[in-house]
C-alpha positions as CSV (number, residue, x, y, z in Angstrom):
1,M,43.5,5.0,27.4
2,T,41.3,3.5,29.4
3,F,38.0,3.3,29.9
4,R,37.2,3.1,33.2
5,D,32.9,4.1,32.8
6,F,32.2,2.1,29.7
7,N,28.7,3.1,29.8
8,A,29.7,6.5,29.0
9,W,31.6,5.8,25.9
10,H,28.4,3.9,24.8
11,T,25.3,3.5,26.3
12,P,23.7,0.1,25.3
13,V,19.8,0.4,25.3
14,L,17.0,-2.1,26.8
15,V,19.5,-4.0,29.2
16,E,16.7,-5.1,31.2
17,E,14.5,-6.4,28.2
18,T,16.9,-7.4,26.6
19,M,18.0,-10.3,29.1
20,E,15.1,-11.4,30.1
21,A,13.9,-12.2,26.1
22,L,17.5,-13.8,25.8
23,D,17.0,-16.0,28.8
24,V,20.2,-16.6,29.7
25,K,21.6,-20.3,30.4
26,K,24.5,-20.9,32.9
27,N,26.0,-23.3,30.7
28,G,24.5,-21.9,27.1
29,L,26.1,-20.5,23.8
30,Y,25.3,-17.3,23.0
31,L,26.5,-14.4,20.2
32,D,26.3,-10.8,20.8
33,L,27.0,-9.8,17.3
34,T,26.8,-6.0,17.8
35,C,29.3,-6.0,20.8
36,G,29.8,-2.0,20.8
37,G,31.3,-0.4,23.9
38,G,30.5,-4.3,25.5
39,G,27.5,-3.5,27.8
40,H,25.2,-6.0,26.5
41,S,28.1,-8.6,26.1
42,A,28.7,-8.0,30.2
43,E,25.1,-8.5,31.0
44,I,25.5,-12.0,29.0
45,L,28.8,-12.9,30.1
46,K,27.8,-12.3,34.2
47,K,25.0,-14.6,33.9
48,L,27.2,-17.6,32.3
49,G,29.0,-20.6,34.2
50,D,32.1,-22.3,33.9
51,N,31.1,-24.1,30.9
52,G,28.9,-21.0,29.5
53,R,30.6,-19.6,26.1
54,L,30.1,-15.7,24.5
55,Y,31.3,-14.5,21.7
56,A,31.3,-10.8,21.3
57,A,31.8,-9.3,17.8
58,D,31.4,-6.1,15.9
59,R,32.7,-5.0,12.8
60,D,34.5,-1.7,14.1
61,A,37.6,-2.8,15.8
62,T,37.6,0.2,18.2
63,S,34.6,-1.4,19.8
64,V,36.2,-5.0,19.8
65,R,38.9,-3.7,21.8
66,I,36.9,-1.9,24.2
67,C,34.5,-4.5,24.4
68,E,37.4,-6.9,25.7
69,E,38.7,-4.5,28.1
70,R,35.6,-4.2,29.1
71,L,34.7,-8.5,29.6
72,F,38.4,-8.5,31.3
73,A,37.6,-6.3,33.9
74,L,34.5,-8.7,34.9
75,K,36.8,-11.5,36.3
76,A,33.6,-13.7,35.6
77,T,33.5,-17.4,35.5
78,G,32.4,-17.9,31.8
79,Q,34.2,-17.8,28.8
80,F,34.6,-15.4,26.0
81,R,36.3,-14.5,22.3
82,T,36.3,-11.4,20.5
83,V,35.4,-11.3,17.0
84,V,35.9,-8.5,14.2
85,A,33.7,-9.2,11.7
86,P,30.4,-8.3,9.9
87,F,27.4,-10.0,9.9
88,S,28.1,-11.7,6.7
89,A,31.2,-13.1,7.7
90,L,29.4,-15.3,10.8
91,A,29.5,-18.3,8.8
92,D,33.3,-17.8,8.8
93,W,34.4,-17.8,11.5
94,L,31.5,-19.0,13.9
95,P,33.3,-22.9,14.4
96,E,31.4,-25.5,12.6
97,E,31.1,-28.3,16.1
98,D,29.0,-25.0,17.5
99,R,26.8,-24.3,14.3
100,G,23.1,-25.5,15.7
101,K,23.7,-24.8,19.2
102,V,23.7,-21.3,20.2
103,N,21.7,-20.5,22.5
104,G,21.0,-16.8,22.5
105,L,22.1,-14.6,19.7
106,L,21.9,-10.8,20.0
107,A,21.8,-8.0,17.4
108,D,22.0,-4.2,18.2
109,L,21.4,-2.3,14.7
110,G,22.4,1.1,15.8
111,V,25.7,3.4,15.7
112,S,27.3,3.3,18.7
113,S,27.4,6.4,21.1
114,H,31.4,6.8,20.0
115,Q,30.5,6.7,16.4
116,L,28.3,9.2,16.1
117,D,29.6,11.4,19.2
118,N,33.4,11.4,17.2
119,P,33.7,13.8,14.6
120,K,36.2,12.3,13.1
121,R,33.8,9.5,12.2
122,G,32.1,11.6,10.1
123,F,28.4,9.6,11.6
124,S,26.8,12.9,12.5
125,Y,25.4,15.9,11.0
126,L,25.9,17.9,14.4
127,H,29.6,17.4,14.3
128,D,31.6,18.6,11.4
129,G,34.4,16.2,10.6
130,P,35.6,14.2,7.2
131,L,32.7,12.2,5.7
132,D,33.7,8.7,6.5
133,M,31.2,7.0,8.0
134,R,32.6,3.2,7.9
135,M,31.9,1.5,10.5
136,D,34.8,-1.3,9.6
137,R,37.8,1.4,9.2
138,S,39.4,-0.9,6.8
139,Q,37.0,-0.6,4.3
140,E,38.1,1.4,0.9
141,E,34.3,2.9,0.3
142,T,33.9,6.1,2.5
143,A,30.3,8.6,2.2
144,E,32.5,10.4,0.6
145,K,33.6,8.6,-2.4
146,L,29.8,7.7,-2.3
147,I,28.3,11.0,-2.8
148,A,31.4,12.1,-5.5
149,T,30.6,9.0,-7.5
150,L,27.0,8.2,-7.7
151,T,24.7,9.6,-10.3
152,Q,22.0,11.8,-9.3
153,D,19.7,9.0,-10.4
154,E,21.7,6.9,-7.9
155,L,21.5,9.3,-5.0
156,T,17.4,9.4,-5.1
157,C,17.3,5.9,-5.1
158,V,19.8,5.4,-2.0
159,F,17.5,8.1,-0.4
160,R,14.3,7.1,-1.2
161,A,15.0,3.2,-0.1
162,Y,17.6,3.5,3.1
163,G,16.4,7.3,4.3
164,E,12.1,7.1,2.7
165,E,12.9,10.7,2.5
166,Q,10.4,12.4,0.4
167,Y,12.7,14.9,-1.4
168,A,15.1,12.6,-2.2
169,A,15.2,13.9,-6.1
170,R,16.0,17.4,-5.5
171,I,18.7,16.8,-2.6
172,A,20.2,14.2,-5.2
173,R,19.6,17.2,-7.6
174,A,21.7,20.1,-5.4
175,I,23.9,17.5,-4.0
176,V,25.4,17.0,-7.8
177,H,25.3,20.6,-8.7
178,A,27.2,21.6,-5.4
179,R,29.6,18.5,-5.9
180,R,30.1,19.9,-9.6
181,E,31.8,23.6,-7.9
182,M,33.3,22.1,-4.7
183,P,34.3,18.4,-3.6
184,I,31.9,17.4,-0.8
185,R,34.5,16.4,1.9
186,T,32.8,16.8,5.1
187,T,29.0,16.3,7.1
188,G,29.0,20.2,7.4
189,K,28.7,20.4,3.8
190,L,26.6,18.0,3.2
191,A,24.4,18.6,6.0
192,E,23.9,22.4,4.9
193,I,23.4,21.3,1.4
194,V,20.9,19.0,2.7
195,S,19.1,22.0,4.4
196,Q,18.7,24.5,1.3
197,A,17.9,22.0,-0.9
198,V,14.2,21.0,1.1
199,P,11.6,23.1,1.5
200,P,11.4,25.3,4.8
201,K,8.4,23.0,6.5
202,A,11.2,20.3,6.1
203,R,13.4,22.1,8.5
204,R,10.9,22.3,10.7
205,S,10.5,18.6,12.2
206,G,13.7,17.4,13.4
207,H,16.9,18.0,11.1
208,P,16.6,17.9,7.7
209,A,19.4,16.2,7.1
210,R,19.2,13.2,8.9
211,R,16.9,11.0,7.0
212,V,20.0,11.4,4.3
213,F,23.0,10.8,6.9
214,Q,21.2,7.2,7.6
215,A,20.6,6.7,4.1
216,V,24.4,7.6,3.4
217,R,25.4,5.1,6.0
218,M,23.4,2.2,5.8
219,A,24.7,2.3,1.7
220,V,28.1,2.9,2.6
221,N,27.9,0.1,4.8
222,H,26.0,-2.3,3.2
223,E,23.3,-2.8,6.2
224,Y,20.7,-3.7,4.2
225,D,23.0,-7.0,2.7
226,E,24.1,-7.3,5.9
227,L,20.9,-8.1,7.9
228,S,19.6,-9.9,5.3
229,T,22.6,-12.3,5.3
230,L,22.3,-12.4,9.0
231,L,18.7,-13.1,9.1
232,E,18.9,-16.1,6.3
233,T,21.2,-17.5,8.4
234,I,20.2,-17.4,12.0
235,P,17.8,-20.6,11.3
236,D,21.1,-22.8,10.7
237,I,22.9,-21.9,13.4
238,M,20.6,-21.7,16.7
239,A,19.9,-24.5,19.2
240,S,16.7,-26.2,20.1
241,G,14.9,-23.4,22.2
242,G,17.4,-21.4,21.4
243,R,16.2,-17.2,21.4
244,V,17.0,-14.2,19.0
245,V,16.8,-10.5,20.2
246,I,17.0,-7.9,17.7
247,I,17.2,-4.1,18.4
248,S,16.2,-1.7,15.7
249,F,16.1,1.7,15.3
250,H,14.3,2.6,12.4
251,S,11.7,1.3,10.4
252,I,13.3,-0.7,7.5
253,D,15.4,-2.6,9.8
254,D,12.6,-2.9,12.0
255,R,10.4,-3.9,8.9
256,M,12.8,-6.3,7.8
257,V,13.6,-8.0,11.5
258,K,9.7,-8.5,11.6
259,Q,9.1,-10.2,7.9
260,A,11.9,-12.4,8.7
261,M,10.3,-13.9,12.5
262,R,7.2,-13.8,10.8
263,R,8.6,-16.3,8.0
264,W,10.3,-18.3,10.7
265,E,6.9,-18.6,12.5
266,H,4.8,-19.4,9.3
267,P,7.2,-20.8,6.6
268,C,4.0,-22.4,5.0
269,E,4.4,-21.1,1.0
270,C,1.0,-22.9,-0.2
271,P,-2.1,-21.3,-0.8
272,S,-4.2,-20.9,2.6
273,D,-7.2,-22.7,1.1
274,L,-5.3,-25.8,0.2
275,P,-3.5,-28.3,2.2
276,C,0.2,-27.7,2.8
277,V,2.3,-29.4,0.6
278,C,5.6,-27.7,0.5
279,G,6.7,-29.3,3.8
280,K,7.7,-26.4,5.6
281,K,6.7,-26.2,9.3
282,P,6.9,-23.3,12.1
283,L,10.6,-23.1,13.5
284,G,9.0,-21.6,16.6
285,R,7.4,-18.2,17.8
286,A,7.6,-14.5,18.4
287,V,8.2,-14.1,22.6
288,Q,6.3,-10.9,22.1
289,R,4.1,-10.2,19.4
290,Q,4.8,-6.1,19.9
291,S,8.3,-4.8,19.4
292,I,9.5,-3.9,23.0
293,V,10.1,-0.2,23.6
294,A,11.6,2.1,25.9
295,G,10.4,3.0,29.1
296,D,9.9,6.9,30.3
297,R,13.0,6.8,32.6
298,E,15.1,5.2,30.2
299,K,14.3,7.9,27.6
300,E,14.8,10.3,29.7
301,N,18.6,9.2,30.6
302,N,19.4,8.2,27.3
303,P,17.6,10.1,24.7
304,R,19.1,7.7,21.6
305,S,16.7,4.7,23.2
306,R,13.7,6.4,22.0
307,S,13.7,5.3,18.5
308,A,14.8,1.8,19.7
309,R,12.4,-1.0,19.0
310,L,13.5,-4.6,20.5
311,R,11.7,-8.4,18.7
312,A,12.8,-11.3,20.1
313,F,11.9,-14.9,18.6
314,K,12.3,-18.5,20.1
315,F,12.8,-21.7,18.6
316,K,11.1,-24.4,19.0
317,E,12.3,-27.6,21.0
318,R,13.4,-30.1,19.5
């Protein structure tokens, strides 16, 4: 199947804001680590000259295939390479000679439209399908296995830690009770169990399964660990004056990104009332103090942009 309207497959968010924050240099080296349908990657590649290079990566092989098709269709002068890999594999596939030379890095932490809208992928509580939620479909662990094997206490912890779910304990209890009667194998069944487990007032402010589905997806894909690894790796691979742009869609990811950028800007661990003896110097500064959000027009045209928050950081010139 040929995807001519790539944005219909997945609409990228905050494109103009992303490009402004990245400040793409014609002959620079850029990484898009969540290339999705290639929306952001395409805009980066358009700005690159003959000596400019782009690595477009994603852990979802289907996304990488579509991104590659989109980039080839541009017939741009810049060079690009696609990679199927999670954040944690960045140090494995990025060539040694490119480390410390990355001029710009982008990570869009949202779930792609094609993943949410395809019932077979099992990401959405709005579409009934197999309880899957794997971004990398080659991995063995699925949402069904996680729901079937975690204890009630473990489920409670997952819902609280990754979903900030107020009714985590009662939802976990309802799941354990339901799976004793029959295996929970579909997104529709899980959403139904969650909806019945929460009090009526929780059903009036958005879909009651939203936070649980977010938490399960994060656990299945080890998103917290993947992002933590990426944030630890970034300072070692960026070039002098390099820029990092990260787009988050919920408070957990945004908090991690905000705290990491704060550490990069203020790495000193010494007491504030004593002279610095740790020797850790600022790595750079945030491009903007507050996160950047979508404008009214984008929110209207693409409702999924409403929760997007962009943070950018510029490393010091060396």
